[in-house]
Backbone bond lengths (Angstrom), bond angles and torsions (degrees), N, CA, C in turn:
res aa  C-N    CA-C-N  psi(-1)  N-CA   C-N-CA  omega(-1)  CA-C   N-CA-C  phi
1 M - - - 1.442 - - 1.525 111.25 -
2 L 1.331 116.11 -41.70 1.460 120.29 -179.69 1.519 110.88 -62.53
3 Q 1.337 114.64 -39.17 1.467 117.99 178.73 1.526 110.41 -66.80
4 G 1.295 117.62 -35.53 1.458 121.97 177.99 1.518 111.56 -63.63
5 V 1.334 115.83 -40.41 1.476 120.82 178.23 1.520 109.82 -67.34
6 K 1.340 116.00 -42.67 1.466 119.45 178.43 1.519 110.46 -61.53
7 R 1.322 114.78 -43.41 1.471 119.26 -179.73 1.523 110.43 -63.69
8 L 1.326 116.43 -42.17 1.461 121.76 179.50 1.520 110.81 -63.49
9 S 1.335 116.66 -44.26 1.462 119.67 -179.83 1.532 110.61 -67.93
10 K 1.329 115.94 -35.45 1.464 120.11 177.43 1.523 109.73 -65.11
11 D 1.330 117.22 -42.11 1.465 121.23 177.37 1.527 111.06 -63.48
12 L 1.334 116.93 -40.64 1.465 120.84 178.82 1.526 111.47 -63.95
13 V 1.319 115.88 -41.72 1.472 120.36 178.38 1.524 109.70 -62.86
14 Q 1.324 116.04 -43.27 1.468 119.40 179.19 1.525 110.85 -65.27
15 D 1.321 116.92 -39.24 1.472 120.32 177.59 1.525 110.65 -62.21
16 V 1.324 116.58 -42.57 1.469 120.58 179.12 1.521 109.98 -64.22
17 R 1.305 116.94 -42.11 1.469 120.41 179.02 1.526 110.64 -64.25
18 I 1.321 116.37 -42.94 1.467 120.03 179.61 1.529 110.24 -62.98
19 E 1.338 116.83 -42.84 1.467 120.05 177.81 1.523 110.96 -61.54
20 H 1.316 115.56 -41.47 1.465 120.09 178.79 1.533 110.51 -62.28
21 I 1.308 116.03 -44.64 1.469 120.45 178.87 1.523 110.59 -63.54
22 E 1.330 117.22 -42.06 1.461 120.58 178.50 1.529 111.35 -63.19
23 D 1.329 116.94 -39.70 1.467 120.78 176.67 1.530 110.84 -62.25
24 R 1.308 115.52 -43.04 1.477 119.02 179.25 1.524 110.84 -65.18
25 I 1.321 117.09 -39.14 1.465 120.40 177.75 1.527 109.86 -62.56
26 D 1.339 116.36 -43.90 1.464 119.90 178.32 1.529 111.27 -60.29
27 R 1.340 116.17 -42.99 1.470 119.37 178.57 1.521 111.29 -64.69
28 H 1.323 117.54 -39.87 1.467 120.65 178.16 1.525 110.60 -63.85
29 E 1.318 116.80 -41.80 1.464 119.87 178.49 1.527 110.76 -62.86
30 M 1.338 116.14 -40.86 1.459 120.13 178.48 1.535 110.09 -64.40
31 L 1.316 116.94 -42.47 1.463 120.62 177.99 1.521 111.84 -63.97
32 L 1.323 116.57 -39.27 1.465 120.06 177.43 1.529 111.27 -63.47
33 E 1.327 116.77 -39.65 1.459 120.12 177.02 1.525 111.00 -63.57
34 K 1.347 115.99 -42.56 1.467 119.83 178.08 1.518 110.82 -63.35
35 L 1.339 116.15 -42.70 1.460 120.06 178.48 1.529 111.41 -61.13
36 T 1.324 115.86 -41.82 1.459 120.36 179.20 1.524 110.52 -63.44
37 D 1.332 116.95 -45.60 1.461 120.61 178.21 1.530 111.29 -61.22
38 N 1.329 116.28 -44.67 1.461 120.29 179.52 1.524 111.55 -64.97
39 Q 1.326 116.94 -37.15 1.467 120.88 178.27 1.522 110.44 -64.31
40 L 1.323 116.72 -42.19 1.466 120.23 178.33 1.524 110.96 -64.73
41 E 1.319 116.60 -41.88 1.467 120.30 178.81 1.532 110.45 -64.92
42 L 1.314 116.60 -42.20 1.463 120.79 178.26 1.517 110.87 -62.43
43 S 1.309 116.41 -43.29 1.456 120.81 178.86 1.525 111.07 -61.52
44 S 1.315 116.19 -42.13 1.457 121.10 178.32 1.524 111.18 -63.41
45 R 1.316 116.32 -43.99 1.471 119.73 179.85 1.519 111.99 -67.07
46 L 1.330 116.61 -36.77 1.463 119.54 177.24 1.531 111.22 -65.03
47 T 1.331 115.96 -36.96 1.465 120.00 176.83 1.521 109.96 -64.17
48 E 1.332 116.88 -43.62 1.463 120.96 177.63 1.526 110.79 -61.90
49 L 1.326 116.56 -42.27 1.458 121.07 179.83 1.525 110.98 -63.60
50 A 1.320 116.82 -43.76 1.469 120.66 178.84 1.523 110.54 -61.49
51 S 1.317 116.96 -40.70 1.461 120.90 177.92 1.522 110.63 -63.89
52 S 1.317 116.56 -42.70 1.461 121.40 179.25 1.524 110.93 -63.85
53 I 1.319 116.92 -41.91 1.470 121.08 179.09 1.517 110.41 -64.75
54 D 1.331 117.51 -40.72 1.466 120.58 177.45 1.523 110.81 -60.29
55 T 1.333 116.01 -44.17 1.465 120.09 179.02 1.525 110.58 -62.67
56 Q 1.323 116.90 -43.74 1.464 120.54 179.21 1.528 110.80 -63.13
57 N 1.323 116.96 -41.40 1.468 120.32 178.95 1.526 110.87 -63.06
58 Q 1.318 117.28 -39.51 1.465 120.25 177.50 1.524 110.90 -63.73
59 L 1.331 116.33 -43.76 1.461 119.94 179.32 1.524 111.52 -64.49
60 I 1.320 116.80 -40.82 1.465 120.21 177.51 1.524 110.12 -62.91
61 G 1.334 116.49 -43.26 1.468 120.55 178.02 1.520 111.46 -61.17
62 E 1.333 117.24 -43.49 1.469 120.14 178.23 1.526 110.89 -64.17
63 G 1.344 116.30 -37.91 1.468 120.31 177.89 1.522 111.27 -63.20
64 F 1.336 117.47 -43.08 1.462 120.44 178.16 1.532 111.11 -64.92
65 N 1.322 117.15 -40.91 1.463 119.94 177.70 1.528 111.08 -61.56
66 L 1.320 116.49 -41.26 1.453 120.73 177.99 1.524 110.55 -64.68
67 M 1.331 117.09 -41.71 1.466 120.02 177.99 1.525 110.87 -63.46
68 K 1.322 118.08 -38.62 1.470 121.24 177.54 1.521 110.41 -60.96
69 R 1.336 115.95 -44.86 1.463 119.80 179.84 1.523 111.32 -62.93
70 V 1.321 116.23 -42.51 1.465 120.05 179.55 1.520 110.34 -63.65
71 I 1.336 116.90 -44.53 1.467 120.43 179.58 1.521 110.58 -63.52
72 L 1.340 116.51 -44.29 1.473 118.79 178.28 1.521 111.11 -63.06
73 G 1.325 117.07 -39.30 1.464 120.42 177.31 1.519 111.43 -63.58
74 L 1.327 116.33 -42.70 1.468 119.52 177.88 1.517 111.65 -65.05
75 L 1.327 116.78 -41.07 1.464 120.42 178.23 1.526 111.49 -63.77
76 S 1.344 116.78 -41.48 1.467 118.41 179.60 1.525 110.49 -68.83
77 T 1.332 117.40 -36.13 1.468 120.06 176.48 1.522 110.06 -65.54
78 L 1.330 116.30 -43.15 1.455 120.83 178.38 1.523 110.80 -63.26
79 S 1.334 116.47 -40.20 1.466 120.61 177.88 1.516 110.71 -63.57
80 A 1.325 116.96 -42.65 1.469 120.29 179.52 1.520 110.33 -64.32
81 I 1.314 116.98 -39.09 1.473 119.88 178.57 1.525 110.11 -65.74
82 M 1.359 116.19 -42.22 1.455 119.73 -179.06 1.528 110.82 -65.88
83 V 1.328 117.43 -40.67 1.476 120.68 178.93 1.519 108.64 -66.50
84 G 1.319 117.40 -41.49 1.471 121.27 -179.77 1.512 111.85 -63.67
85 T 1.301 118.06 -36.63 1.474 119.58 -179.28 1.534 110.96 -76.66
86 Q 1.340 117.51 -25.49 1.477 119.67 178.21 1.522 110.06 -76.39
87 V 1.302 117.68 -31.38 1.460 121.21 -178.86 1.534 109.68 -69.32
88 M 1.278 117.98 -35.53 1.465 121.38 -177.29 1.467 108.47 -70.54
């Protein structure tokens, strides 16, 4: 009888351990799913950010090109004025 009780208690302990392990596995699987979802969201946001940065870089480049044209136009106007005043 004593051996039967020991065996029963040993089986109960093993059942509790197995349940605990199964619970931990379930939690790990849930965490892995969350990590996967977060990774996909992060990847999507990084793609959006890269697109936004590309657009900003293009606009900055166009702004610099426009400033170059304005400066060159002002310099040529200034040169024409200076040449015109030297001729007089």
